[in-house]
C-alpha positions as CSV (number, residue, x, y, z in Angstrom):
1,X,101.4,103.5,114.1
2,X,98.0,104.0,116.2
3,X,95.1,101.3,116.0
4,X,92.4,104.1,116.7
5,X,91.6,104.9,113.0
6,X,90.3,108.5,114.0
7,X,93.7,109.5,115.7
8,X,95.4,108.0,112.3
9,X,93.4,109.9,110.4
10,X,94.5,113.0,111.7
11,X,98.0,112.5,112.3
12,X,98.1,110.8,108.7
13,X,96.7,114.2,107.1
14,X,99.1,116.7,109.3
15,X,101.8,114.5,107.7
16,X,100.5,115.0,104.4
17,X,99.6,118.9,104.6
18,X,103.3,119.0,106.2
19,X,105.2,117.4,103.7
20,X,102.9,117.9,100.6
21,X,103.6,114.2,100.0
22,X,101.5,111.3,97.9
23,X,99.1,109.1,99.2
24,X,101.8,106.2,98.4
25,X,104.5,107.9,100.6
26,X,102.3,108.6,103.3
27,X,101.2,105.0,103.4
28,X,104.7,103.9,103.5
29,X,105.6,106.4,105.9
30,X,102.7,105.1,108.6
31,X,103.1,101.8,107.4
32,X,99.6,100.9,106.3
33,X,97.9,100.5,102.6
34,X,96.7,103.2,100.0
35,X,93.3,102.2,100.4
36,X,93.9,102.9,104.4
37,X,95.4,106.4,103.9
38,X,92.9,107.3,101.1
39,X,90.1,106.2,103.4
40,X,91.2,108.0,106.6
41,X,91.8,111.5,104.8
42,X,88.5,111.4,103.1
43,X,85.6,109.8,104.9
44,X,87.1,109.8,108.3
45,X,88.8,113.2,108.4
46,X,85.7,114.9,106.9
47,X,83.7,113.6,110.0
48,X,86.2,114.4,112.3
49,X,87.7,117.9,111.6
50,X,86.5,119.5,108.0
51,X,89.1,122.3,108.1
52,X,91.9,119.4,108.8
53,X,90.2,117.3,105.6
54,X,90.0,120.8,103.2
55,X,93.9,121.4,103.8
56,X,94.6,117.9,102.8
57,X,92.0,117.6,99.8
58,X,94.1,120.4,98.5
59,X,97.3,118.7,98.8
60,X,96.1,115.4,97.3
61,X,94.6,117.2,94.2
62,X,97.6,119.1,93.2
63,X,99.1,115.7,93.4
64,X,96.5,114.3,91.4
65,X,97.0,117.0,88.8
66,X,101.2,116.3,88.6
67,X,100.6,112.6,88.9
68,X,101.1,112.8,84.9
69,X,104.2,114.8,85.0
70,X,105.9,112.4,87.9
71,X,104.9,109.3,85.9
72,X,107.2,110.9,83.0
73,X,110.1,111.8,85.1
74,X,110.2,108.2,86.3
75,X,110.2,106.6,83.1
76,X,112.9,109.3,81.8
77,X,115.1,108.7,84.8
78,X,114.6,104.5,84.0
79,X,115.7,104.7,80.6
80,X,118.8,107.2,81.4
81,X,119.9,104.5,84.2
82,X,119.8,101.7,81.5
83,X,121.8,103.6,79.0
84,X,124.2,104.4,81.8
85,X,124.7,100.8,82.5
86,X,124.7,99.8,79.0
87,X,128.0,102.4,78.3
88,X,130.0,100.9,81.5
C-alpha cells in the first residue's frame, strides 16, 4: 500500500464502493488498521474528493445498519459448527 495518505484514501474508498465491503475487510485488504481506513475515508477523503466521500459514506452507513444482522449470523454459524463437531 502507498505511503501517501491522500492516495491511499482514494484507493481505499474506490475499493469500498466497488466491493461494498466493511472497514475491517478494507483494512485487511490494504494491510492497515481499521482506524487508518476510517480516518482515510472520513476525514482525509472529505477534503480530497467530496463526491467519492459521499458514495463511500453511503456504503459505510449501510454496513453500520446491517452490523447487528451480521453479528447474529456469525454467532449462528459458530454454534452450528460446534454442534457438527460434537456429532462427529
